[in-house]
C-alpha positions in Angstrom: -0.1 1.4 1.9 -2.7 4.5 2.4 -4.8 2.0 3.8 -2.5 0.6 5.6 -1.3 3.9 7.2 -4.6 4.9 7.9 -5.5 1.5 9.6 -1.9 2.2 11.7 -2.7 5.7 12.4 -6.4 4.5 13.6 -5.0 1.8 16.1 -1.8 3.9 17.6 -3.3 7.2 17.5 -0.3 8.3 15.3 1.4 7.4 11.2 4.1 4.6 11.3 7.3 5.8 12.2 9.4 3.8 9.4 8.8 1.1 6.7 9.8 -1.5 9.1 5.9 -1.2 10.5 4.4 -2.3 7.1 7.6 -5.2 7.1 6.2 -6.1 10.3 2.9 -6.4 9.0 4.1 -8.6 6.0 6.0 -10.8 8.0 2.1 -11.3 10.0 0.9 -12.0 6.7 3.3 -15.0 5.1 3.1 -16.6 8.3 -0.5 -16.7 8.8 -1.1 -17.7 4.9 1.3 -19.9 5.6 -0.3 -21.6 8.4 -3.7 -21.4 6.4 -2.0 -23.4 3.5 -0.1 -25.7 5.8 -3.2 -26.3 8.1 -0.5 -26.6 10.9 1.4 -24.0 12.9 4.3 -27.0 12.6 7.7 -25.7 11.8 8.0 -28.3 8.2 4.7 -27.8 7.5 4.8 -24.5 7.3 8.6 -24.0 5.6 7.0 -26.8 2.7 3.5 -24.3 2.4 5.7 -21.7 2.0 7.8 -22.7 -0.8 6.9 -20.8 -4.3 3.8 -19.7 -3.1 3.5 -16.0 -4.1 2.5 -13.0 -1.9 1.2 -9.9 -2.6 2.4 -7.7 0.2 2.3 -3.9 1.0 6.3 -3.9 0.3 6.1 -6.0 -2.7 5.7 -9.6 -4.0 7.4 -12.5 -2.9 8.0 -15.7 -3.9 9.8 -18.3 -1.6 12.5 -21.1 -2.7 12.8 -24.6 -1.9 14.9 -25.9 0.6 17.5 -27.1 -2.1 17.9 -23.5 -2.9 17.9 -22.4 0.8 14.5 -21.1 1.2 15.4 -18.2 -0.5 13.2 -14.9 -0.7 12.9 -13.6 -4.3 11.3 -9.9 -3.5 10.4 -6.8 -5.1 11.1 -3.7 -4.0 9.5 -0.2 -4.4 11.6 2.8 -4.4 10.4 6.1 -2.6 12.0 9.3 -3.0 11.2 11.7 0.0 11.2 15.8 -0.8 10.0 18.3 1.8 9.4 15.3 4.1 6.8 13.5 2.5 6.9 10.2 0.9 6.0 9.5 -3.0 6.2 6.2 -4.6 8.7 6.5 -7.7 8.7 3.2 -9.4 8.5 -1.0 -8.0 11.6 -3.0 -9.0 13.7 -6.5 -8.4 16.7 -7.1 -9.0 17.3 -9.3 -12.0 20.6 -11.4 -10.1 21.4 -11.4 -6.2 24.6 -12.7 -4.8 24.9 -16.2 -4.2 24.1 -17.0 -0.4 
């Protein structure tokens, strides 16, 4: 994450203002890797390429389920504690249960 923050600062002259900056970066990485794997930008081919692929992202690991399962994202999350205005990494976690979609 430090590398991401440094790169963001170099590009925009400021630190990211929320975790959503990293989430946006991750979204682009997933799409780019999916296009590379599919060899096309066709939506159906891209969706198929994402199925079962494990992505090691800035915001945690992500695996997409297949179409029959609803392309459900199985995603871990980071727990961050903020003390005196500074974020501190606590742990990575992934729910053992998620509600039915």
